[in-house]
C-alpha positions in Angstrom: 68.0 -0.9 24.5 67.5 1.0 21.4 68.6 -0.8 18.5 68.3 0.2 15.0 67.3 -2.6 12.0 68.2 -2.5 8.6 66.5 -4.0 5.9 68.5 -7.2 5.8 68.1 -8.1 9.1 64.5 -7.7 9.2 63.9 -10.1 6.3 66.3 -12.7 7.2 64.7 -12.5 10.9 61.0 -12.7 9.3 61.9 -15.5 7.0 63.6 -17.2 10.2 60.5 -16.3 12.4 62.5 -14.6 15.2 61.7 -11.4 14.1 59.1 -10.7 17.3 60.7 -12.3 19.8 64.1 -9.9 18.8 62.1 -6.7 18.7 60.7 -8.1 22.6 64.6 -8.9 23.6 65.8 -5.8 22.7 63.1 -3.5 23.5 62.7 -0.6 21.8 63.2 -1.2 17.7 63.6 1.3 15.2 63.8 1.7 11.7 64.1 4.6 8.9 61.3 5.4 6.6 63.2 3.8 3.5 64.2 0.4 5.3 60.2 0.4 6.0 59.8 1.1 2.2 62.6 -1.5 1.4 61.0 -4.4 3.5 57.1 -3.8 3.2 56.3 -1.3 0.9 58.1 -3.1 -2.1 58.0 -6.8 -0.3 54.5 -6.3 -0.5 54.4 -5.5 -4.3 56.6 -8.6 -4.9 54.1 -10.7 -3.0 56.7 -12.1 0.1 55.1 -13.1 3.2 58.0 -11.9 5.1 57.0 -8.2 4.1 53.4 -9.0 5.6 55.0 -9.9 8.9 57.6 -7.1 9.4 54.4 -5.4 8.6 52.2 -6.9 11.4 55.0 -6.2 14.2 55.1 -2.8 12.9 51.1 -2.7 13.2 51.9 -4.3 16.9 54.2 -1.2 17.9 57.1 -3.5 18.5 58.9 -1.6 15.9 58.5 2.3 15.3 59.2 3.7 11.9 61.5 6.8 12.6 61.6 9.9 10.3 65.5 11.3 9.6 65.3 15.0 11.3 69.3 15.5 10.4 69.4 15.2 6.7 73.4 16.2 7.6 73.9 12.4 9.1 73.0 11.4 5.9 75.4 13.4 3.4 78.0 12.7 6.0 77.6 8.4 5.0 77.1 8.7 1.6 80.9 9.8 2.3 81.7 6.5 3.3 80.2 4.9 0.0 77.1 3.2 1.9 73.6 4.5 0.9 69.9 3.4 0.7 68.0 2.1 3.7 71.7 1.4 5.3 72.7 4.8 5.0 69.2 5.8 6.7 69.8 3.8 9.3 73.4 4.4 10.2 71.8 8.0 9.9 69.3 7.1 12.4 71.3 5.4 14.6 73.4 8.7 15.1 70.2 11.1 15.7 68.8 8.7 17.8 72.0 7.8 20.2 71.3 4.5 19.8 72.5 1.2 21.8 73.2 -1.0 18.7 72.6 -0.8 14.9 71.5 -4.3 13.7 72.4 -4.9 9.9 73.9 -8.0 7.6 75.0 -5.5 4.8 78.9 -6.2 4.0 79.9 -3.0 3.0 78.6 -1.3 6.7 79.9 -3.9 8.8 83.5 -3.5 7.3 83.1 0.0 8.0 81.7 -0.2 11.6 84.7 1.4 13.0 84.6 4.3 10.6 81.3 4.8 11.0 81.4 4.7 14.7 78.7 2.2 15.3 77.8 -0.9 17.7 77.0 -3.6 15.4 75.2 -6.7 15.7 74.0 -9.0 12.8 71.4 -12.1 12.7 73.9 -15.1 13.4 75.0 -13.2 16.7 71.1 -12.1 17.4 70.3 -15.7 17.3 73.2 -16.4 19.9 71.8 -13.6 21.8 68.5 -14.8 21.9 69.6 -18.5 22.6 72.3 -17.1 25.8 69.4 -15.2 26.9 67.3 -18.4 27.3 64.4 -16.4 24.7 65.1 -19.5 22.3 65.7 -23.3 22.8 68.4 -24.8 21.1 66.2 -26.6 18.8 64.9 -23.4 17.7 68.8 -21.6 17.7 69.4 -24.7 15.1 66.5 -24.3 13.0 67.0 -20.8 12.3 70.7 -21.4 11.7 69.9 -23.7 9.1 67.7 -21.8 7.4 70.1 -19.1 7.5 72.2 -21.4 5.8 69.5 -22.3 3.0 68.9 -18.6 2.4 72.6 -18.6 2.1 73.8 -15.0 2.5 76.2 -16.3 5.4 79.0 -17.9 4.9 79.1 -21.3 6.7 82.2 -20.5 8.4 79.9 -17.4 10.5 76.6 -20.3 10.9 79.2 -22.8 11.9 80.9 -20.8 15.0 77.3 -19.9 15.9 76.3 -23.8 16.2 79.0 -24.4 18.0 78.8 -21.8 20.4 74.7 -23.0 20.5 76.0 -26.7 21.1 78.5 -25.7 23.5 76.1 -24.2 25.5 73.1 -26.1 25.7 
């Protein structure tokens, strides 16, 4: 399966220590150059641990940084008011005809039908890893609780994921 990740998903998965497992699960993981710049280059300058982890996984070859060759795709995404790394991630999704795009960006999530992308977010990735028995129930719960502390996701979303884990233990 080919998946394109944006910056927030990489950061969230790194913070909850599931980035490498998610790469193994999905198989082929791509990020555009701008997402690399946002997560690794900018993150290392600020001393973020997750930047080091993301870079390490890229060096292992589990995430590939890919250039956007079809610049008109980026311009097309801008028409939907999506910019930066998210715009490049959508353009890369289209360019590479990916199966999935991983994004936690609310703007992208609201426009997924307009952008014609199949989308998955960090909470759903946790659930997919659990359902595929790549992580144990305790790791799933721990990851959900770490996401709660990060504060990016609503408690309602995280509670639904937690209920699914508990229901399927």
